[in-house]
Backbone as numpy.savetxt, mean C-alpha at the origin, in Angstrom:
# Nx Ny Nz CAx CAy CAz Cx Cy Cz
-7.17 5.86 -5.32 -8.31 5.53 -4.49 -8.03 4.20 -3.78
-8.30 4.12 -2.50 -7.99 2.87 -1.75 -9.27 2.01 -1.66
-9.04 0.70 -1.66 -10.23 -0.21 -1.53 -10.76 -0.14 -0.11
-11.95 -0.68 0.05 -12.56 -0.76 1.36 -11.74 -1.60 2.26
-11.51 -1.23 3.48 -10.74 -2.04 4.45 -11.33 -3.42 4.58
-10.46 -4.44 4.66 -10.90 -5.82 4.65 -10.38 -6.59 5.86
-9.92 -5.89 6.89 -9.44 -6.56 8.08 -8.91 -5.56 9.05
-8.39 -6.03 10.17 -7.82 -5.11 11.18 -6.31 -5.09 11.05
-5.78 -3.91 10.78 -4.33 -3.78 10.66 -3.62 -3.78 12.00
-2.42 -4.37 12.07 -1.65 -4.31 13.28 -0.46 -3.35 13.10
-0.13 -3.00 11.86 0.98 -2.10 11.56 0.81 -1.57 10.14
1.62 -0.54 9.83 1.58 0.04 8.51 2.93 0.64 8.15
3.18 0.78 6.85 4.37 1.42 6.34 3.93 2.53 5.43
4.75 3.59 5.39 4.44 4.76 4.58 5.63 5.16 3.73
5.35 5.57 2.49 6.40 6.01 1.54 5.91 5.89 0.14
6.75 6.12 -0.87 6.40 5.94 -2.25 6.16 4.46 -2.54
5.09 4.14 -3.27 4.74 2.75 -3.55 4.60 2.56 -5.06
5.12 1.47 -5.52 4.99 1.00 -6.88 4.27 -0.35 -6.82
3.13 -0.43 -7.54 2.39 -1.69 -7.58 1.74 -1.85 -8.92
1.09 -2.98 -9.11 0.46 -3.26 -10.43 -0.93 -3.71 -10.17
-1.88 -3.31 -11.03 -3.28 -3.70 -10.88 -3.69 -4.89 -11.74
-2.70 -5.44 -12.47 -2.95 -6.53 -13.36 -1.62 -7.06 -13.82
-1.65 -7.87 -14.89 -0.42 -8.46 -15.44 0.17 -7.53 -16.49
1.31 -6.89 -16.20 1.90 -5.96 -17.14 2.41 -6.59 -18.40
2.67 -7.91 -18.38 3.11 -8.64 -19.54 1.94 -8.87 -20.53
0.76 -9.00 -20.01 -0.42 -9.23 -20.85 -1.16 -7.96 -21.18
-1.22 -7.06 -20.20 -2.03 -5.82 -20.36 -1.19 -4.59 -20.60
0.10 -4.66 -20.44 0.99 -3.48 -20.66 1.16 -2.65 -19.40
2.36 -2.02 -19.33 2.70 -1.20 -18.16 1.73 -0.02 -17.97
1.41 0.67 -19.09 0.55 1.84 -18.97 -0.81 1.52 -18.35
-1.34 0.32 -18.58 -2.63 -0.02 -18.05 -2.58 -0.68 -16.66
-1.44 -1.06 -16.18 -1.38 -1.80 -14.91 -0.50 -1.16 -13.85
0.49 -0.38 -14.19 1.42 0.17 -13.21 0.77 1.33 -12.47
0.93 1.31 -11.15 0.39 2.36 -10.29 1.46 2.82 -9.35
1.73 4.14 -9.39 2.72 4.73 -8.51 2.03 5.77 -7.65
2.20 5.64 -6.33 1.73 6.58 -5.34 2.91 7.22 -4.67
3.15 8.52 -4.80 4.33 9.12 -4.23 4.34 9.14 -2.71
3.19 9.15 -2.07 3.14 9.10 -0.60 1.89 8.22 -0.24
2.17 6.94 0.03 1.08 5.97 0.29 1.30 5.31 1.65
0.24 4.67 2.11 0.30 3.82 3.30 -0.17 2.43 2.85
0.61 1.43 3.35 0.22 0.06 3.20 0.07 -0.49 4.63
-1.14 -0.86 5.03 -1.41 -1.42 6.34 -1.66 -2.92 6.24
-1.28 -3.65 7.25 -1.40 -5.09 7.18 -1.65 -5.68 8.56
-2.25 -6.84 8.56 -2.50 -7.59 9.79 -2.87 -9.01 9.45
-2.45 -9.94 10.24 -2.75 -11.34 10.05 -2.29 -11.85 8.66
-1.20 -11.34 8.17 -0.64 -11.82 6.97 -1.28 -11.28 5.66
-2.18 -10.30 5.79 -2.80 -9.70 4.62 -2.73 -8.19 4.60
-2.77 -7.61 3.45 -2.84 -6.16 3.34 -4.29 -5.77 3.61
-4.45 -4.85 4.56 -5.84 -4.46 4.90 -6.23 -3.11 4.32
-5.23 -2.24 4.05 -5.49 -0.92 3.52 -4.34 -0.55 2.58
-4.66 0.16 1.51 -3.60 0.69 0.62 -4.18 1.88 -0.10
-3.30 2.93 -0.24 -3.71 4.10 -0.97 -2.99 5.28 -0.53
-3.37 6.48 -1.08 -2.76 7.72 -0.70 -2.70 7.88 0.79
-1.57 8.35 1.33 -1.41 8.45 2.81 -2.48 9.26 3.50
-2.86 10.43 2.92 -3.88 11.27 3.56 -5.23 10.56 3.67
-5.58 9.72 2.73 -6.82 8.99 2.78 -6.76 7.81 3.76
-5.72 7.00 3.59 -5.61 5.80 4.43 -5.41 6.13 5.90
-4.67 7.17 6.17 -4.39 7.57 7.56 -5.71 7.80 8.33
-6.71 8.28 7.66 -7.99 8.59 8.29 -8.78 7.30 8.53
-8.45 6.23 7.75 -9.20 4.97 7.86 -8.62 4.02 8.92
-7.42 4.27 9.36 -6.72 3.36 10.29 -7.27 3.53 11.70
-7.43 2.42 12.42 -7.83 2.57 13.82 -6.78 3.29 14.64
-7.21 3.92 15.67 -6.25 4.58 16.57 -5.19 3.63 17.12
-3.98 4.09 17.17 -2.93 3.27 17.77 -2.15 2.37 16.81
-2.57 2.29 15.56 -1.86 1.44 14.59 -0.52 2.18 14.27
0.63 1.55 14.57 1.90 2.21 14.25 2.15 2.25 12.76
2.63 3.42 12.29 2.97 3.65 10.92 4.43 4.05 10.82
5.23 3.16 10.22 6.66 3.45 10.00 6.81 4.20 8.70
7.35 5.44 8.77 7.55 6.27 7.55 8.96 6.08 7.02
9.06 5.54 5.81 10.30 5.31 5.17 10.82 6.53 4.43
9.99 7.59 4.30 10.42 8.79 3.64 10.39 8.77 2.13
10.58 9.95 1.55 10.43 10.09 0.10 11.53 9.43 -0.74
12.63 9.07 -0.15 13.77 8.51 -0.89 13.72 6.92 -0.92
12.60 6.37 -0.55 12.49 4.89 -0.56 11.50 4.51 -1.65
11.33 3.20 -1.85 10.35 2.66 -2.75 9.82 1.40 -2.18
8.51 1.36 -1.87 7.83 0.21 -1.33 7.24 -0.54 -2.54
7.47 -1.83 -2.56 6.94 -2.68 -3.63 6.55 -4.01 -3.06
5.82 -4.81 -3.85 5.37 -6.08 -3.38 6.47 -7.00 -2.99
6.26 -7.80 -1.94 7.19 -8.82 -1.59 6.69 -10.15 -2.13
7.58 -10.92 -2.58 7.20 -12.20 -3.21 7.82 -13.36 -2.44
7.08 -14.39 -2.24 7.65 -15.59 -1.56 7.16 -16.81 -2.32
7.83 -17.93 -2.02 7.37 -19.16 -2.71 6.77 -20.08 -1.72
């Protein structure tokens, strides 16, 4: 299930996604790991605006938002910066 959109996306990526809903070291992998085999992550102004199953998120995106499909042999995961 995807959260309510929280901004205007300027682009999106599609493919398998691995993410966590909490701290796996404190709460365990089974309770925090989330894998979506076909998901869309949309973003704009430096924030993620949409995330979830591709069929659901695709309907929520404004017309014209480009979606780059990385295909089923990829894995999209969080990027970390300092």
